[in-house]
N, C-alpha and C positions, 0 to 999 in steps of 0.2 A: 343116868338121866335124872334131872332135878324133879322133885315132887311138885305137885300143883301149887303148894304153898310157897315153896322156894322160888318157883318161876314167877308167881304173882308178886312176890317181894321184889325180885329183880325187875320185872316189868314196871312196877310203880316207881322204883328208884331211877330207872332208865328215863321215864317221862320227866321227872323233876331234875334230872341231870342236865337237861337242856337249859334250865333256868339257874343252874348252880345253887339249888335250894335244898339243903339237907333236911332230913326228917327225923323225928324221934320215933321210937317203936310204936307208940300210940298213933302217931300221925300216919305211919306206914299202914297200919291196920285200917284207920279211918278212910284213907285215900286209896285203898287197895284197888288196883285197876283190873277190871274184868277177871276176877279170880275163878269164875266158872263154878264155884261151889261155896257153901257156907264156910267161913273161916273165922275163927275166934282170935281175940287178942292174944290169948295164951299160946296158940299155935304159931303166931307171928313171932312172939318173943322167944319161944323155944327154938325156932329155926334160926333166928338171928344169933342166938347164944351157942347153939350146938351144931349147926349144919356146916360141915366142911365145905360144901359146894358154895354156900352163901358167903362164908368167911373168905373164900378165895377170890371173890368178886366185889365184895362190899367193904368199904372203909368206914371206920367209926372214930368219933372224937367227942368226948364230953356228953355222951348219950345221944349223939346225932349220927345218922347214917347217910351214906351217899356212894356214888361210883367214882368220885374224883377226890380232889384235895379238900376233904371235909373240914380240916382245921381252919383253912382260909375262909371257907363258905360259912362256917359258924360265926366267925368274927364279923364277916360282912352282914350276916343276917341280924346280928345284934345291933349294928350301926343303922341298918335300914329300918329296923323296928322303931328306933328313936325318931328317925325322920318321918315315918308314917304316923306315929303318934302325934307329932306336931301338925301334920296335914289334917288329921281328923278334927282338930280345933277349927280349922278353916271350913271344913265340910259342915260342921255344926252351925256356923254362922250363916252359911249359904242356905241351909235347910230352914232356918228361921224365916227366911223370905219365901222359899219355894212352897212351903206348906200352906201359904195363904193364897197362892195363885190359883185361879180357876182351872179346873180340869186335872190338876196334879193329884193323882191317887197314891203314888208312892215313889220313893227314890232309894236306890241302893248304890253303895260303893262297889266298884268292880275292878278287874284287872290287877295290876301290881299292888295298888293300895289295899285291896281286899286281903292280900296275903301279907301285908305289912312289909313289903319288899320294895321300898322306894328310895330315891335319892333326891337331892334338892331340885333337880330339873325334871323329875318324873311328873307326869300329868296326874291330876285328880280326876279320875274317870268315874262318871256317874251313869247309871242305868235308870231311866225315868219311865214310870207307868202313868198313862193318861186315862181319863174316862173314855169309853168308847165314842168314836166320832170326833175326838178333839186332839188327836196326836199332832197335827200341824200347828194348831194354836198353842198347845203346850210347849212345843219346841221353840216357837217364836218368843213366848213369854219368859221361858227359863234361860234362853241364850242371851236375851237382851241385856241383863245386868253384866254378863261377862264381856259382851261387846262394848258396852259403855265404859267399863272400867279397864278395858284392854287386858283381860285375864285369860284369854284363850291361848291355846298352844301356838307358838310362833310370835306371840305378842308379849308374853310374860316369861322371864327366864326362871322364875321360881314359882313352883306350885301352880302351873297353869291349869285352868278348869276345862275339862274336855267333856262336852255333852254330845256324844256321837251315837247313842242308841236309845231310841224311844219305842215304846210298845203300848198298844191299847190293852186295857184290862181284859178285853174280850178275845185277845189273840196271843195268849202267853205260852202256847205250845211251840217251843222253838225247834222241834225235831226237823222241820223242813229247812232249817238253816244249816244243817250239818253239811260238811264239805264232801261227804261220802258215807259209805256204810259205817266207817269208824271215824269219829271225830272226838278224841279224848279231850282236846282243849275246851270244846264247847261244854262238855260234861263237867269238867273241873270249874270252868267259869260259872256255870249255873249254880253249882253247889257252894261256891265261895262268895256269892253275893252277900254283902253286909247291909242289912236294912237300916236306913237312918230316918225314913219317914214311911209310915204305913197307915193310911187313912181308913181303909175299909177291908183289911185282911188280904191284901194282894199277895203276900208271901205264901199264905196257905193255898190260895188259888193257883199260884205258880207251881207249887209242888204237885198239886193234884193234876195240873195240866201237862206235866212232864214226867209221866210214869216211866218213860223209856230210860231215864237216868238210872233207875235202880238196877238195870242189867249191866250198866257200865261201872257204876260205883255203888255196889250194894251196901257197903258199910257207912257211906257218907251221910251226913245230915246237915241241914241248913245252919248257918251261923246264928247263934242265939245272942242277941244283944240285951244288956240290962235295960229295963224300962226307961231309966233316966237318960240313956243314950239314944233313944229312939223317939222322934217327934211324932205324935199321933194327932188326934182330932183337935181342931181349934177353929177359930173363925176363918172364913175364906171369902174372898171376893166373889160376887155372883158370876155364874157362868156366862160366857160370851160365845154361844154357838154360832152366832152370825159372823164371828171373826174367822171361823175355820176356812171358808172358801177363799177369803182374802189372804189369810196366812199361807195357804197352799200356793196360790198364784205368785205371791211375792217371793217365797222361798225357792220355788222352781226356777224363777227368773234369775235368782242370785247364785244358784249353784255354780261352782267352778266347772270348767269344761271337762276336767278329769272325772268329776263325779257324774256329770251327764253321760260321759262315755261308758262308765262302769255300771250305771243304774240297771239293776235286775238282770245283768248278764250272768251273774252267779250269786253266791250268798255273801260276798264281801260287802257290797253296797246294795241294800234293799230299800226301795222307795215305793210305798203305797199308803193307803189311808189307815192302815193298822200298825205298820212297822216302818220306822225310819232308822236305818242302820248304815253308818258311814265309816266302815273299816276298810278304807282303800289300801292300807298297808297291813293286810291280814297275813299273819305268819302261821296260820293253822296248818297249811299244807307242809311247810318246812318242819314244823314241830312233829307232825305225824310221820314224815319221812325219816327224821332223826331217830324217832322211837323205833320204827321198823328196822332201821339199820343196826341199832344196838341189839334188838331181839334176834336178828338174823345171825349174829355172831355166837349166840348161845348154842 
């Protein structure tokens, strides 16, 4: 039988196997999934180097580990890193506008771009934090530039900007959005957020509001960006709270039929005055099933 450390390593690599994303030994330790006990980096490295059980199941290439063709994945990871780096320049330009909009407290890069795992056609996915009571107006104001310049998914073939998740600063506990008792994707998504605008310390509040993450990823920590890469306080247009009711009515009328049909049925599409989440093509259930299938074979 594998030891708890060996099983934790396999569980972690099994999760990332879905994305064909190889990990270094340090990354395996950092992203160790539900180890159930304190695990040091030294223990992880020792298991990777000496465990016959691990070596029988894990491939390695140039310091990266995975359950599949790691050499191909490493080459792909390098190429996608270059594409993601280019995308971050576009993000920086967008944030120079967003940080001046009323009600915008913070913005973070999320999904594949947060992992530097993109290609030309990949979306630039952003998670937006609004002042309490202004989530509808913030969504309207931040999406307007993408609409006017036709930069949204389906309109732009290169680097489309996807604004599909908005959250009020007073409602940042995301535990209620889990698809079930176990939702590894949501945990990894939460810890991989890359802050690019933080007006009033929303990232620290986000961590404090989601203590449940520590039981899933006890070694993980938030992405730390150099100060020069994170836009902070500056001048901002005056708030327009009177715009909130109008923004809500307008957007509810313009939602596609598919979104109306999925609203608040489950956690894929959540629409209320605190959270606007439009992940109609949510792959979390498939990812969780893929992980369970791999673990069941151990």
